[in-house]
N, C-alpha and C positions, 0 to 999 in steps of 0.2 A: 612463649611468643609464637604467633603464627607466621611462618616464613613463606607461606605460599604466595601471598599477595606481593611482597617485595620481589620474590623470584620471578613471578609473572611480569611485574613491571619492568624488570631488566630485559626480558624477552621482547616486550612491546616496543622498546626503543629501536630495535632492529626493524620492526614493521613500520614504525613511524618514519625512519629514514627512507624506506622504500616508498612510502606514501608521498613524502615531500618531493622526492626526485620525479615521480610521475606527474605530480601536480604542477611542477615547474615547466614541463614541456608536454602538455596533453596531446598536441598534434603528433609529435614524434612517437609518444607512447602508443597512440592509436595506430599509426602506420606500421609500427613493429608488430603490434597485435594482429593486424590484418594479415601481414605476411606470414606469421606463424600459423594462423588458422588455415590459410590457403595451402601452405606447404603440407600440413598434416592431412588435409582432406582432398588433395588433388587427384588421388587414385581411387576415390569413392565413385559410385555411380553418378552422384550429383556433381562432383568435381569434374569428372570427365565430360559430362554433358555440357557444362557451362565453361569449360576451358580454363579451369583454375591455374593450370601450369603456365599459361601465357599472361595472366593478370599481373600487372606491375604496380598499379596505382589505385586509389579509391575510385577515381573516375572510370578506370577500366572495369572495376568491380560493378559499379552502378550500371554500366552499359551491358554487362554480361548477365547480371542476375536481377530480374524484376522483383519488386516488392510483392510479397504474398502474405496472406493471413492463413490461419489454420484450415479453414474450409476449402480454400482454393488449392491446397496441396494435401487433402485428406488421404489420398491414395499413398502418398509418400510416408505419412505417419503410420498408416496401417501396415505397410511393409516393415517398418522398423519395429512396431509392437509385435508383429508376428515372428520376429526373431531373425529376419534377414540381416546378414552382416554387411558392412561397408556400403550402406545406402547413402547417407550424407555425412557420416563420421566414421573413422576407421574402427573396425571391430563390430561387436554385437552390443547393443545397448540393453542393459538389464533393468534399469530403474526408470520409472515414468511418474512424473508429478501430475496428478489428476486435478484439473481445475475446471470451473464451470464455464460453459460457452453458451451464448444466447441463440446461436443458429446451428451449431454442430453438436449440441448436447455437451457432455463432459469431454474436455480436451485432455489428451495424454501427451505431456511435454517430455521429450527425452532428457534424461539426466545421466551424462557420462561420468566415468571416474574422474576425468579432468574437471568437469563441472562441480562435482562434489568437493574436490580440493579447492577450487576457486571459491565456492560458497563458504567453506571453512575458514579460508584466509580472510574473506570479507567479514565474517562474524568476529574473528579476532581483532580486525581493524576497528570495530566498534569500541573496544577497550583502549586501543591505541589513541583514537581520537579523544576519548573521554579522559585519558591520562593528561592530555594537554590542558585540561581545565584546572589542574592543580596537583602538586606533589602529594602523594599518599592516598589519593581518591580511590584508585583501583585496589590498592592494598586493603583499604577498609571494607570494600565490597566483599572480599574473600574472608573476612572475619565472620560472616554470616552465610546465608543461603541465597542462591540465585533461582528465581522462579520463572519458568518458561511456560506460558499458557498458549499452546498451539492447538492445531487440530489433532485428530487421532494419528498415532504413530504406527498403527497396524497397517501392514501392506498385504495386498491380495496377489497371489501368484496365478498367472495365466497358464494355459496349456503349453505355451511356448517357453515357460520359465521366466517371463517378465514379471517384475514386482511393481505393482501399481498402487498408488495411494497419495495421501496428502503429502506435500513437500516436507511437513514437520516429521513425518515418518522416515523419510529418506535422510533428513538432517540428523535425526536422533541416532541413526546407525553410525554416524561419524563423530559423535561427541567424544572428545579426547581431554587429556590434561590441559589446563587445570579445571575446565568447566565441569568435567565429570565428577570432581571431588565435592562440588557444592550444588549439583544439579537437583532441582525440584521441579515437578512432583515425583520424580523417579520414573523409570521406564515402564513399570507395570501400570501405573495410573495413566501415564501418557498414552498407553495402548488403547484406552477405552474409546469406543466409537460413539456411544450414547452421550451426547453433549450434556444433557441435564444431569445425568448420573455422574459424569466426569466432574462438572463444576462442584457438585455436592461433596464428592469424595476428596477432591483437591482442597476445597475449603476446609473440610474437617482435618486434613493432614497438616496444612500449613498455618492454620489460625494461631497455633501456639509456638510457631518457630520464629527464629530471628531472620526475617527476610530483609535483605539489603537491596535487592535488584529484582525488578519485575519487567517482563516484556510480553507484549501481546497486542491484539487489535483493541483499541480503546473501548469500543462498545461491549466487547466480551469481558474485558478486564473489569469494567464497571459492574457487570453481573456478579463476578467473583467477589469484588469488594463489598457489595451489598450483603452477600451471604456471609462473608467473614464477620462483618459487623453484627449480624444477627446471632451468629454462633457465640461471639464474645460478649453479647449483651450490651453493645455500645451504640450510640446514635451515629448516623452518617456524618453529622457535622463534627469534623475532627476525629472521626472514628478510626481511620487507618493509622493516624499518629498514635492513638491509644494502643492499637494492636501491634504495630510495627514501628516503634519510635526510631529505629535505626534505618528505616527505608530511605535509600539514598538516591536511587536512579530508576526512572521509568523510561524504557525504550519502547517507542511506539512507531507504527507505520501503517501504510495501506489506505489511510484516509487523511484528509486535511484535519489537523488536530485543533485548529483555532476554535471552532464552535464547541468543542468538548472541554477545553482547558478550564473554564470557570467551574464546570461540574466536578472535575477532578480536584480542583483546589479546595472544594468543600470538604473533602475527606481529610484534609490536613489541618492541624491546629496551628495557631499563630506561632511563627518562629520555626516551623518545620520547613527547612530549605531543601525541598525535593528537586533534584535535577531531572530535566526532561531532555531526551535525545531522540531525534527522528531518524528512521532508516527507510530505505527504499528497496525492499526485496521484491522480486517477482518470481513466478514459477520458472520463467525463462532464464533468470540469472539475477545475482545480487548487484544492484545498479549503483547505489550511492549511500553515504552516511553523513549525517550532520557533523561538521568538523569543528564548529565553535559555538559555544552557548549563546553568544550575542548575535549570531548570524543564522537565520532559519534555513539558508541554502545548504543543500546536501552535496558533498563532494563526490563527483563521479569517478568510479574506478575505471581508469583508462588503460590499465596494465594487467588486468586480471582475467583474460580470456574472453572478453566481450568487445566487439567492434560496433560502434554506434554510428548511425546516420540519422539526420534530423530533417524533417520535411516541414516547411512553414504550414501551420494549421490552415491558414486561409487558402492555400493551394493544394491541400490534401485531396487526393483522388484525381487530380488532373494528370493527364499523360505526360506533360512536360514539366511537372513540378520538380524543383531542384532537390537533390539529395546531398545535404551539407555534412561535412565532417565536423568534428568538435572544434577545430581551429577556424571554421568558417561561419559559425553562428553569431548572432547578435544578442545583446541584452534585451530582456523584457519582451521578447517575441515568442508567442506560443508555438511549439514544435511537436509534431507527432514523432514518436520514437520508433526507429527501425533497428532491429538487433540481429547481429550474426554472432554465433557462440561456439564455444568449444564442446558443444553437445550436438552440433550439426544443424542448427537453425541458421538460415541464410536469408538476409534481407527480410526479416520476419516482422510483420506488423504486430506489436504487442498491445496496441490499442491505447497506449498512454500518451498524455500530453504533458510536456514540461516547459518551464520557462527559466532561462539562465539569469542568475543574479550576479554571477561573477564569471569571467572568462579564464583567468589564470590566477588562482586555481579554478578549474571548471566546477561551478556549483549551480544546482538547479532546485527549483521548488516544483512539487507535483501540482499540475494545473487541471487534472481531470482525465477523462477518457475522450478519445476522438469520436465516440458514439454517444457520449453523454453531454448534451448541449440542449439549449432551447432556442429555436429560431422559427417559431410559428408565425411571427408577425414582422420578420426582418430585423429582429433585435440582436441576434448573434451573441447570446449569453452562453459562456462556457462554465463547466463545473467549478473551476477555481473561484469565479465571481459569485456563484451561488453560495459556496462555503464562506467566502469572505463577508458576504452580505448578512448571512445568518450570525456569524461571529460578531459583526458590528452591532446588530440588533440586540444580541444577547448582552453585550457590554452596556449599551445605552439603557436598556430596560431592566437589567439585573435579573433576567429570567434565564437560568441555565437550560440548555437544550439537551435532551437525551438522544433523540434521533429525528431525522427530517428527510424529506425529498420534495422535489418541485417539478411542476409540469405546466403546460399551457392550460388556460381555462378559456375555451372558445366562446364566441358570442352566441347568444340564443335569443329566444323571444323576450325573455325577462331582462337580459343585459345585452345591449346592442354593440358593445365593444369588448374585446377580449382582454385578458390579463394573465398574470402568472399566479398559480395557486401553490402555496407551500403547505404541505401536511406536516405538522410538527407535534412531537411528543415532548412536552416540557417536563423538567425534573420536578417542578412544583406547579400547582394550579396557576394558570395565567390570570385568573380572576378578572376577566373582562379587558385584559390588556393586549389581546390579539391584534386589535387595530393599530395600537401604538407600535407593536412589534412589526407589523406589516409596513407601516410608514417608514420605519427605520431601515428595513430591507430595501424598500423602494428608493430611499435617498442614497444608500450605498451603491446600488446598481446604477443610478444616474451619475454618481460621482466617478465610477470606474469604467463605464461603457457608453460611448457617445451614441452608438446606434440605438441603444435602449432609451437614452435621453430624447432623441429625436422622435421616437415612436410615442413617448409619453407626453409630448408637448400638447397642452390643452386637452388632454385625455382623448385625443382624436384617434390615435392608432392603438393605444392601450390605456387601460385605467390602472390605478394603483394596485400593487401586489395585494393578494388576499391570503390570509392565514387561517387555516382550519386546524384547531387543536384536537388531538385524539386522546383517548383514555390511556392510563398507564398500561404498559406491556403490549400495546397494539403492535408496535414494530417487532417485538420479540415473537409474538404469536404469528405474525405475518411471515417472518423468516422461518419459523418452525414449520408452518404450513407449506412452505416452498422447499423444505428439506435443506435449509441453508443455515443451520445453527452452528456457531463456533468456527474455529479455524480461521481461514482466510476470507470467509464470506463476509460481505459488507453490504450495507444498504446503499442502493444507487443514489447519488447526489441529486440527479435530475434526469429527465428524459424529454424527448421532443414529442411525446404523445402521452396519453393518460393511463397507460396500462398499469403503472405502479400506484398512482394516486387513487384511481378508481377501486383497485383491489383493497387498498388500505381503508378507504372510506366505507366500503361495503363491510369489511371486517369490523371496523369501529362501530358501525351501526348495529351489527349483530351482538357485539360485546356489550354495548349500552343497553340493548333490549334484554339481555340475560341478567344484567345488574339491576 
């Protein structure tokens, strides 16, 4: 009998009590977190400059520390990476998570020892929340193997001794019992930097194993699933059930999963009851985990070294915009997330937008990026609404979607009124149903956004959504061309210009010409 699962389940009960206490008083948990962070960092250069020693309340903090993004304090990050101690967090930061930035190139986010411990606690909390779904579930996971499909775990050492790389690499260094006893694909394969080689070798390794748990970005897990079906000689329909009949839990995050859910269901045979659980990790800190199967909201970690402020999206960028604490927010309002952490980020704009579905416990859904929106004609569409519209159209038409992005389509000599254009790679040929799919998107946008509805009236401000289908693997080749295969890289849901859609359409045309 395997005693590992039951032993771990007992340990998770302690974590669960901790989670429930914090969720019952999120405001108090956050105030205590802020006080601890300020006390630890008051003697750093940043803490002295901003008077941390005299800050008593979140309102004091908001007055003392302005909101900044990576670019606006690049000099500070460069000092930390260069090895200077006590810049914004006590001591010298050794690890940095490298993540893509659109204006500053690759960003290097500090990861302190305290942050590593916080991330480990958050990762274990995934299993604590999952244990709430039923007795014995966690134990059964540990009767098989746990597959983590992340970026490369290889870290690069700088002249100053800093270790820089994908957050997966830093996390791998801290894998402990009991995950280490069941971890796949093993640290050697996890080190591989070449994404295509990595997928092939991981698929070859795990295709014959008893995988019970999978976690990774949905778009990249799909690539792995396809290759595993090929290796085992089974079709995609129900193929993963044939290969891994005991697969029990898929942990996903980073993108809105709704448009991808029908595609993943196709891998499962009838009766295969796969559990899905969403997480909200960021390079800056592990933010939230889905707490209940019936509730898509993810419970915010209010007690784990992160202090949150929330700025109403409609006031984002305004000098007098309010900075709300977690006990001041309202339901169903989009907020930009501002983060202060136990790695020395202070009032840091992480670029994400969330919407609260519950206040106590505090639960959020990811609503997109504050730079990912479409407002070319006064329609004020955010990323969450784009994803929801694609998911609704997929359900209505029965067409699973592999990847998509959206942008404005401006008026020209041929078309006197603008519209939104969706570039979509379908899982199967759309066979002339693009227009039906477009009408379904348009209907959902009108249902959820009054500004869009006003602009669409009588086709005066905008015409119906347009859908352009692109060949298989267009998005994969596009991400490869941009050096963004695997790991935490994701396709942008939308943009307020045509830089993504034009690149994709040009690539699709070249691919069609070759074929």
